[in-house]
C-alpha positions as CSV (number, residue, x, y, z in Angstrom):
1,M,5.6,8.4,-4.4
2,L,3.4,11.2,-5.7
3,F,4.5,14.5,-7.1
4,N,1.9,16.2,-4.8
5,S,3.3,14.7,-1.6
6,Y,5.5,16.2,1.1
7,E,8.1,13.4,0.8
8,F,8.5,14.0,-2.9
9,I,8.7,17.9,-2.7
10,F,10.8,18.3,0.4
11,L,12.9,15.1,0.4
12,F,13.2,13.1,-2.8
13,L,13.4,15.9,-5.3
14,P,16.0,18.1,-3.4
15,V,18.2,15.0,-2.8
16,V,18.0,13.9,-6.4
17,L,18.8,17.4,-7.8
18,I,21.7,17.9,-5.3
19,G,23.1,14.5,-6.1
20,F,22.8,14.9,-9.9
21,F,24.5,18.3,-10.1
22,G,27.0,17.4,-7.4
23,I,28.2,14.4,-9.4
24,G,28.0,16.4,-12.6
25,R,30.4,19.0,-11.1
26,L,33.0,16.2,-10.9
27,K,32.5,15.8,-14.7
28,N,31.6,12.1,-14.3
29,H,28.5,12.1,-16.6
30,R,28.1,8.3,-16.4
31,A,27.9,8.4,-12.7
32,A,25.4,11.2,-12.8
33,I,23.2,9.2,-15.2
34,L,23.6,6.2,-13.0
35,W,22.4,8.3,-10.0
36,L,19.4,9.5,-12.0
37,V,18.5,5.9,-13.0
38,A,18.8,4.7,-9.5
39,A,16.7,7.6,-8.2
40,S,14.0,6.9,-10.9
41,L,13.9,3.2,-9.9
42,F,13.6,4.1,-6.3
43,F,10.8,6.5,-7.2
44,Y,9.0,3.7,-9.1
45,G,9.6,1.1,-6.5
46,W,8.2,3.3,-3.7
47,W,4.7,2.0,-4.2
48,N,5.7,-1.6,-4.3
49,P,9.3,-2.9,-4.7
50,V,8.0,-6.0,-6.5
51,Y,7.2,-3.7,-9.5
52,L,11.0,-3.2,-10.0
53,C,11.4,-6.8,-11.1
54,L,8.8,-6.3,-13.8
55,I,10.1,-3.0,-15.2
56,L,13.7,-4.2,-15.1
57,G,12.7,-7.4,-16.9
58,S,10.8,-5.3,-19.5
59,I,13.9,-3.1,-20.0
60,V,16.3,-6.0,-20.4
61,F,13.9,-7.7,-22.9
62,N,13.4,-4.7,-25.1
63,Y,17.0,-3.6,-25.0
64,T,18.0,-7.1,-26.2
65,I,15.4,-7.1,-28.9
66,G,16.5,-3.6,-30.0
67,A,20.1,-4.8,-30.2
68,G,19.0,-7.8,-32.3
69,L,17.1,-5.5,-34.7
70,A,20.0,-3.2,-35.1
71,S,22.4,-6.1,-35.8
72,E,20.2,-7.4,-38.6
73,C,20.5,-4.4,-40.8
74,A,21.7,-6.1,-44.0
75,P,19.0,-6.6,-46.7
76,S,19.6,-10.3,-46.7
77,N,18.7,-10.4,-43.0
78,R,15.2,-8.8,-43.5
79,F,13.3,-12.0,-42.5
80,R,15.3,-12.4,-39.3
81,K,14.8,-8.7,-38.5
82,K,11.1,-9.1,-38.9
83,I,11.2,-12.2,-36.5
84,F,13.0,-10.0,-33.9
85,F,10.4,-7.2,-34.3
86,V,7.4,-9.5,-34.1
87,T,8.9,-11.2,-31.1
88,G,9.4,-7.9,-29.3
89,I,6.0,-6.5,-30.0
90,T,4.3,-9.8,-29.1
91,G,6.3,-10.0,-25.8
92,N,5.2,-6.5,-24.8
93,L,1.6,-7.0,-25.7
94,L,1.5,-10.3,-23.8
95,L,2.9,-8.6,-20.7
96,L,0.3,-5.9,-21.0
97,C,-2.6,-8.2,-21.7
98,Y,-1.8,-10.5,-18.8
99,F,-1.5,-7.8,-16.1
100,K,-4.1,-5.4,-17.4
101,Y,-6.7,-7.4,-19.5
102,A,-6.6,-11.0,-18.4
103,H,-9.5,-10.7,-15.9
104,F,-11.5,-8.5,-18.4
105,F,-11.2,-11.0,-21.2
106,L,-11.9,-14.0,-18.9
107,D,-15.0,-12.3,-17.4
108,T,-16.3,-11.5,-20.9
109,V,-15.8,-15.2,-22.0
110,N,-17.5,-16.4,-18.8
111,A,-20.4,-14.0,-19.4
112,L,-20.8,-15.1,-23.1
113,T,-20.4,-18.9,-22.6
114,G,-21.6,-19.5,-19.1
115,T,-18.3,-20.9,-18.0
116,G,-16.6,-20.3,-14.7
117,F,-12.9,-19.8,-15.5
118,H,-11.1,-18.0,-12.8
119,L,-7.7,-16.4,-12.3
120,G,-6.1,-15.5,-9.1
121,K,-5.6,-11.9,-8.0
122,I,-3.5,-9.9,-10.5
123,V,-2.2,-6.6,-9.2
124,L,-1.9,-4.0,-12.0
125,P,1.7,-2.7,-12.0
126,L,2.1,1.0,-12.0
127,A,2.5,2.8,-15.3
128,I,2.7,-0.5,-17.3
129,S,0.7,1.0,-20.2
130,F,3.1,3.9,-20.5
131,F,6.5,2.2,-20.3
132,T,5.2,-0.6,-22.5
133,F,3.9,1.7,-25.3
134,Q,7.1,3.8,-25.0
135,Q,9.3,0.7,-25.6
136,I,7.0,-0.5,-28.4
137,A,7.6,2.8,-30.1
138,Y,11.3,2.4,-29.6
139,L,11.4,-1.0,-31.2
140,A,9.4,0.3,-34.2
141,D,11.8,3.2,-34.6
142,V,14.8,0.8,-34.4
143,Y,13.1,-1.5,-37.0
144,R,12.7,1.5,-39.3
145,G,16.3,2.4,-38.8
146,E,15.5,5.8,-37.2
147,T,17.2,5.3,-33.9
148,Y,19.2,2.8,-31.7
149,E,20.6,3.0,-28.2
150,R,23.9,1.0,-27.7
151,N,24.4,2.0,-24.1
152,F,22.3,0.0,-21.7
153,L,22.5,2.6,-18.9
154,H,21.2,5.3,-21.3
155,Y,18.4,3.0,-22.4
156,C,17.4,2.5,-18.7
157,L,17.3,6.3,-18.3
158,F,15.1,6.6,-21.4
159,V,12.6,4.2,-19.9
160,T,12.7,5.2,-16.3
161,F,13.3,9.0,-16.2
162,F,11.0,9.7,-13.3
163,P,9.3,13.0,-14.5
164,Q,7.6,11.1,-17.3
165,L,7.7,7.5,-16.1
166,I,4.3,7.1,-14.4
167,A,1.8,9.0,-16.7
168,G,3.7,10.3,-19.7
169,P,4.4,12.0,-21.9
170,I,5.2,8.9,-24.1
171,V,8.5,10.1,-25.4
172,H,10.6,9.0,-28.4
173,H,14.2,8.0,-27.9
174,K,15.5,10.5,-30.3
175,E,13.6,13.3,-28.5
176,V,15.1,13.0,-25.1
177,L,18.3,10.9,-25.0
178,P,20.4,13.3,-27.2
179,Q,19.7,16.0,-24.6
180,F,21.6,14.0,-22.0
181,A,24.7,14.1,-24.2
182,K,25.0,17.9,-23.7
183,N,27.6,18.9,-21.2
184,T,25.5,21.9,-20.1
185,I,22.8,19.8,-18.4
186,Y,25.2,18.5,-15.7
187,K,25.7,22.1,-14.4
188,V,23.0,24.0,-12.6
189,N,21.2,26.3,-15.0
190,H,19.6,28.8,-12.6
191,E,17.2,30.2,-15.2
192,R,15.9,26.7,-16.2
193,L,15.8,25.6,-12.5
194,A,13.6,28.7,-11.7
195,L,11.5,28.0,-14.7
196,G,11.1,24.4,-13.8
197,I,10.1,25.2,-10.2
198,T,7.6,27.8,-11.6
199,I,5.9,25.3,-13.9
200,F,5.9,22.5,-11.2
201,C,4.3,24.9,-8.7
202,I,1.6,25.9,-11.2
203,G,0.9,22.2,-11.7
204,L,0.8,21.6,-8.0
205,F,-1.8,24.3,-7.5
206,K,-3.9,22.9,-10.3
207,K,-3.8,19.4,-8.8
208,V,-4.3,20.2,-5.1
209,V,-6.6,23.2,-5.2
210,L,-8.5,22.9,-8.5
211,A,-8.7,19.2,-9.5
212,D,-9.0,17.8,-6.0
213,G,-11.3,20.6,-5.0
214,I,-13.9,20.0,-7.7
215,A,-13.6,16.2,-7.3
216,A,-15.5,16.6,-4.1
217,Y,-18.6,17.5,-6.2
218,A,-18.1,14.7,-8.7
219,S,-17.4,11.6,-6.6
220,P,-20.7,11.5,-4.6
221,V,-22.8,12.0,-7.6
222,F,-21.2,9.1,-9.6
223,A,-21.3,6.9,-6.5
224,A,-25.0,7.6,-6.2
225,A,-25.5,6.7,-9.9
226,E,-23.8,3.4,-9.3
227,H,-26.2,2.6,-6.4
228,T,-29.1,3.4,-8.7
229,A,-30.1,6.5,-6.7
230,T,-32.6,8.8,-8.5
231,L,-30.5,11.8,-9.4
232,T,-32.0,15.1,-10.3
233,F,-31.2,17.0,-13.5
234,L,-29.0,19.5,-11.6
235,E,-27.2,16.9,-9.6
236,A,-26.3,14.8,-12.7
237,W,-25.1,17.8,-14.7
238,C,-23.1,19.3,-11.8
239,G,-21.5,15.9,-11.1
240,T,-20.6,15.3,-14.7
241,L,-19.3,18.8,-15.3
242,A,-17.3,18.6,-12.0
243,Y,-15.6,15.4,-13.3
244,T,-15.1,17.1,-16.7
245,F,-13.0,19.8,-15.0
246,Q,-11.5,17.4,-12.5
247,I,-9.9,15.3,-15.2
248,Y,-8.9,18.4,-17.2
249,F,-7.0,20.0,-14.4
250,D,-5.7,16.7,-13.0
251,F,-4.1,15.8,-16.3
252,S,-3.0,19.4,-17.0
253,A,-1.4,19.4,-13.5
254,Y,0.6,16.2,-14.1
255,S,1.7,17.4,-17.6
256,D,2.9,20.7,-16.1
257,M,4.7,19.1,-13.2
258,A,6.4,16.6,-15.6
259,I,7.6,19.4,-17.8
260,G,8.7,21.5,-14.8
261,L,10.7,18.6,-13.4
262,G,12.4,18.1,-16.8
263,Q,13.3,21.7,-16.9
264,M,15.0,21.5,-13.5
265,F,17.4,19.1,-15.2
266,D,17.5,21.3,-18.3
267,I,15.6,18.6,-20.2
268,R,12.7,19.5,-22.5
269,L,9.9,16.9,-22.6
270,P,7.3,16.8,-25.3
271,L,4.1,18.9,-24.8
272,N,1.3,16.6,-23.8
273,F,-1.6,18.8,-23.0
274,H,-2.6,22.1,-24.7
275,S,-6.0,23.6,-23.6
276,P,-8.1,20.8,-25.2
277,Y,-11.4,22.4,-24.1
278,K,-10.6,25.3,-26.5
279,A,-10.9,23.0,-29.4
280,L,-13.3,23.8,-32.2
281,S,-13.7,20.1,-33.2
282,I,-13.2,16.6,-31.9
283,I,-10.3,16.2,-34.3
284,E,-8.7,19.3,-32.8
285,F,-9.5,18.0,-29.3
286,W,-7.4,14.9,-29.9
287,K,-4.5,17.1,-31.1
288,R,-4.6,18.8,-27.8
289,W,-5.5,16.1,-25.3
290,H,-2.8,13.5,-24.3
291,I,-0.9,14.6,-27.4
292,T,1.8,11.9,-27.2
293,L,-0.7,9.1,-26.9
294,S,-2.6,10.5,-30.0
295,R,0.7,10.6,-31.8
296,F,1.5,7.0,-30.8
297,L,-1.9,5.8,-31.9
298,R,-1.6,7.6,-35.2
299,D,2.0,6.6,-36.0
300,Y,2.0,3.0,-34.8
301,L,-1.6,1.9,-35.2
302,Y,-3.7,4.1,-37.6
303,I,-1.1,4.5,-40.3
304,P,0.1,0.8,-40.3
305,L,-3.6,-0.1,-40.6
306,G,-3.7,1.9,-43.8
307,G,-4.5,5.3,-42.6
308,N,-6.4,7.3,-45.3
309,R,-4.6,5.6,-48.2
310,K,-7.2,3.0,-49.1
311,G,-10.4,5.1,-49.5
312,S,-12.9,6.7,-47.2
313,P,-14.7,3.6,-45.9
314,R,-11.4,2.0,-44.9
315,R,-10.2,5.3,-43.4
316,Y,-13.2,5.5,-41.2
317,L,-12.9,1.9,-40.2
318,N,-9.3,2.5,-39.3
319,I,-10.3,5.5,-37.2
320,L,-12.9,3.4,-35.3
321,V,-10.5,0.6,-34.6
322,T,-7.8,3.0,-33.4
323,M,-10.1,4.8,-31.0
324,V,-11.7,1.6,-29.7
325,L,-8.2,0.3,-28.9
326,G,-7.2,3.7,-27.5
327,G,-10.2,3.5,-25.2
328,L,-9.2,0.0,-24.1
329,W,-5.7,1.2,-23.4
330,H,-7.1,3.5,-20.7
331,G,-8.8,0.7,-18.8
332,A,-9.9,-2.9,-18.9
333,G,-13.7,-2.4,-19.0
334,W,-16.6,-2.0,-21.4
335,T,-17.1,1.6,-20.3
336,F,-13.7,2.5,-21.7
337,V,-14.5,0.6,-24.9
338,I,-17.7,2.6,-25.2
339,W,-15.8,5.8,-24.5
340,G,-13.3,5.1,-27.2
341,T,-16.0,4.0,-29.6
342,L,-17.9,7.3,-29.0
343,H,-14.8,9.3,-29.8
344,G,-14.2,7.2,-32.9
345,V,-17.8,7.9,-34.1
346,Y,-17.3,11.6,-33.2
347,I,-14.1,11.8,-35.3
348,V,-15.7,10.0,-38.3
349,A,-18.7,12.4,-38.1
350,N,-16.3,15.3,-37.9
351,H,-14.5,14.2,-41.1
352,L,-17.9,13.7,-42.8
353,W,-19.0,17.2,-41.7
354,R,-15.8,18.7,-43.0
355,T,-16.5,17.2,-46.4
356,V,-20.0,18.6,-46.5
357,F,-18.9,22.0,-45.1
358,R,-16.2,22.3,-47.7
359,S,-18.5,21.3,-50.5
360,L,-20.9,24.0,-49.5
361,K,-18.4,26.8,-48.7
362,G,-15.4,25.8,-50.8
363,S,-12.3,23.8,-50.1
364,G,-10.5,26.6,-48.3
365,A,-13.4,27.5,-46.1
366,A,-13.0,27.6,-42.3
367,V,-15.1,28.4,-39.2
368,S,-14.7,32.2,-39.0
369,S,-17.7,34.1,-37.6
370,W,-18.1,34.3,-33.8
371,W,-21.4,32.4,-33.8
372,E,-19.8,29.6,-35.9
373,R,-16.9,29.4,-33.4
374,A,-19.2,29.5,-30.4
375,L,-21.4,26.7,-31.9
376,S,-18.3,24.6,-32.7
377,H,-17.0,25.1,-29.1
378,L,-20.3,24.2,-27.6
379,T,-20.9,21.1,-29.8
380,T,-17.4,19.8,-29.2
381,F,-17.5,20.4,-25.5
382,T,-20.9,18.7,-25.1
383,A,-19.8,15.7,-27.0
384,V,-16.7,15.4,-24.8
385,V,-18.8,15.8,-21.6
386,I,-21.2,13.0,-22.6
387,A,-18.3,10.7,-23.4
388,W,-16.7,11.4,-20.0
389,V,-19.7,9.9,-18.3
390,F,-18.7,6.4,-19.6
391,F,-15.0,7.1,-18.8
392,R,-15.8,7.9,-15.1
393,A,-18.6,5.5,-14.4
394,E,-17.7,2.2,-12.8
395,S,-20.3,0.3,-14.7
396,F,-22.5,0.6,-17.8
397,T,-25.5,0.8,-15.4
398,G,-24.0,3.7,-13.6
399,A,-23.3,5.6,-16.9
400,V,-26.9,5.0,-18.1
401,N,-28.3,6.3,-14.8
402,M,-26.2,9.4,-15.1
403,L,-27.2,10.0,-18.8
404,A,-30.9,9.4,-18.0
405,A,-30.8,12.0,-15.3
406,M,-28.9,14.5,-17.5
407,S,-31.5,14.0,-20.2
408,G,-34.3,15.1,-17.9
409,K,-35.8,11.7,-17.3
410,N,-36.1,12.4,-13.6
411,G,-37.4,15.9,-14.1
412,I,-36.1,19.3,-15.1
413,P,-36.5,22.2,-12.6
414,L,-37.7,25.5,-13.8
415,P,-35.8,28.5,-12.3
416,G,-37.4,29.9,-9.2
417,L,-40.0,27.1,-8.9
418,R,-40.1,24.0,-6.7
419,I,-41.9,21.9,-9.3
420,T,-40.4,20.1,-12.3
421,Y,-41.2,20.4,-15.9
422,P,-43.8,17.6,-16.3
423,L,-41.5,14.8,-17.5
424,I,-42.0,12.7,-14.3
425,G,-43.5,15.3,-12.0
426,E,-41.2,14.7,-9.1
427,R,-40.5,17.8,-6.9
428,I,-36.9,18.8,-6.5
429,T,-35.0,21.6,-4.9
430,T,-31.9,23.4,-6.2
431,S,-29.5,21.8,-3.7
432,F,-27.8,18.4,-3.7
433,R,-29.4,15.7,-1.7
434,L,-26.1,13.7,-1.7
435,H,-23.8,13.6,1.3
436,S,-20.1,12.8,1.7
437,G,-19.6,12.2,5.4
438,N,-21.4,15.0,7.2
439,F,-21.1,17.6,4.5
440,M,-23.8,18.4,2.0
441,Y,-22.7,20.0,-1.3
442,S,-24.8,22.9,-2.4
443,F,-25.7,23.6,-6.0
444,K,-24.6,27.2,-5.6
445,G,-21.1,26.2,-4.4
446,C,-20.7,23.7,-7.3
447,F,-22.0,26.3,-9.8
448,V,-19.5,29.0,-8.6
449,F,-16.6,26.6,-8.6
450,L,-17.5,25.4,-12.1
451,L,-17.9,28.9,-13.4
452,F,-14.4,29.7,-12.0
453,L,-12.8,26.7,-13.7
454,F,-14.7,27.4,-16.9
455,I,-13.2,30.9,-17.1
456,I,-9.7,29.5,-16.5
457,A,-10.0,26.7,-19.0
458,W,-11.5,28.8,-21.8
459,F,-10.1,32.3,-21.4
460,F,-6.8,32.2,-19.6
461,P,-3.5,31.2,-21.3
462,S,-2.2,27.7,-20.9
463,T,1.0,27.1,-18.9
464,Q,2.9,26.9,-22.2
465,E,1.5,30.2,-23.4
466,F,2.3,31.7,-19.9
467,T,6.0,30.7,-20.2
468,L,6.1,31.1,-24.0
469,A,9.3,33.2,-24.0
470,Y,11.3,30.3,-22.5
471,Q,10.0,27.4,-24.7
472,P,9.9,24.8,-21.8
473,A,8.6,21.9,-23.9
474,L,9.2,20.2,-27.2
475,E,6.5,21.3,-29.6
476,T,4.0,18.6,-30.5
477,Y,1.0,20.8,-31.2
478,S,1.1,22.5,-34.6
479,G,-1.9,24.9,-34.3
480,R,-1.3,28.6,-33.8
481,E,-2.9,30.4,-30.9
482,R,-4.2,33.9,-31.2
483,P,-2.2,36.2,-28.8
484,R,-4.3,36.8,-25.6
485,M,-3.6,38.4,-22.3
486,R,0.0,39.5,-23.3
487,W,0.3,41.1,-19.8
488,L,-0.1,37.6,-18.3
489,R,3.3,36.3,-19.5
490,F,5.9,34.9,-17.2
491,T,9.3,36.6,-16.7
492,L,12.0,36.0,-14.1
493,S,11.0,38.9,-12.0
494,P,10.4,39.6,-8.3
495,Y,6.7,40.2,-9.0
496,W,6.1,36.7,-10.4
497,A,8.4,35.2,-7.8
498,V,6.2,36.5,-4.9
499,L,2.9,35.7,-6.6
500,L,3.9,32.1,-7.4
501,A,5.4,31.7,-4.0
502,L,2.0,32.6,-2.5
503,L,0.2,30.1,-4.8
504,S,2.7,27.4,-3.9
505,V,2.4,28.0,-0.1
506,Y,-1.4,27.8,-0.4
507,A,-1.2,24.6,-2.4
508,I,1.3,23.0,0.0
509,I,-0.8,23.9,3.0
510,N,-3.8,22.2,1.3
511,I,-1.9,18.9,0.8
512,S,-3.9,17.3,3.6
513,S,-3.8,13.8,2.0
514,A,-2.0,13.4,-1.3
515,T,-4.3,11.9,-3.9
516,E,-3.2,10.0,-7.0
517,F,-3.4,11.5,-10.5
518,I,-6.3,10.0,-12.5
519,Y,-3.9,8.7,-15.2
520,F,-1.8,6.8,-12.6
521,T,-4.4,4.0,-12.9
522,F,-3.8,3.5,-16.6
């Protein structure tokens, strides 16, 4: 069941809310949580009921390991505690490796050795990366003595709470579960309900109108690259930029809708997306993009590897290892490995540049002038766009074809002329030659749409800034934003109610066929 589907918006969500608050009025909090767990499991099993066996097995396994870790708290039991911990982490990783990476590893071995090993069809369970990482973090926190959940029903809610189950945020137990202990959340909070509906509707508009709209310009270009079509310079760049904004607004939409759904229950989820294309560096980009995944990789991989405690060479190696594994987390393919490696190299280069910059300008120096900021924005954005090519491409060959066309290998058009700059000498026009069905996408249409999305991404406030007065999410981004467009701040007023209602109606009308969020496949 998708957030951007009629059955979720008009059937599942109203029934769950009415049931939760109806049971809550009877002051039976345990029954209300049971209702929410059952609804979340129904939501998860909607795609394939067989998935329920897997997620329930994972929940029972990790709850049992967590109980074992908590019981071995005496110093004399340190060895047994470590055995529990290693068993838990190994079990989770084996589950993830089998379902997500078995074919990838086997195909790689076959390619390197010439063998013909084969596994039967393995269906990737929905959200396995998210609920596995979330429970690994839980076990690590229990091992450190930072948290522990004694109530099995509450633990089920921690794992399955449907607003964040499928694509995050990856939450910590101590962030969310204590909120369900408050008596106030079992009563309808009209202000929080209105705020939640507002944020959910903003996310719905981003997904249905913006992300799905620009996807129509990205998909045929990447499909053509996979079939080794000769793409023009404009086609390649328009397709790549279209995907750059598609994934931006797609993930932004899901993050908003998750936070909005949490607010309807008066639950604050962690901020997971914060205008990453406004970043001045790759380091800052990863503090803004998929924030809770970045936090997980830092706390449970980078720091245990040694972090920056063992000298610069080891620090840079740790960064590369962390980002390569982060890329592999997104998908079982070499294109994802290359994407993660690129970002690892970017971050290392960013750290080296900071060292040089500070040595030239002083330790407290920062990018301050407008041209320095503009150059930083442009450099960061360009690096991200190039990496997205590998993230989106279905194969290494398709990515290389796209990058070749983007570099001008197939010719660069001069404005107003029908001949190319003499790289190849092929004549092109300023319109797409690629078709999707019976519809040809014009360069002008793509350019106007991209310009519109560029303005929104760079110059408009994020949803969190828009609703700043109500603090709808747990803060996970420490950077401070300069106040902008103070007039564009949400308040519970008839003006905003009417405007958002119009946006919502427009989005709902355009749900012709609900499409999955990009991060659902991870």
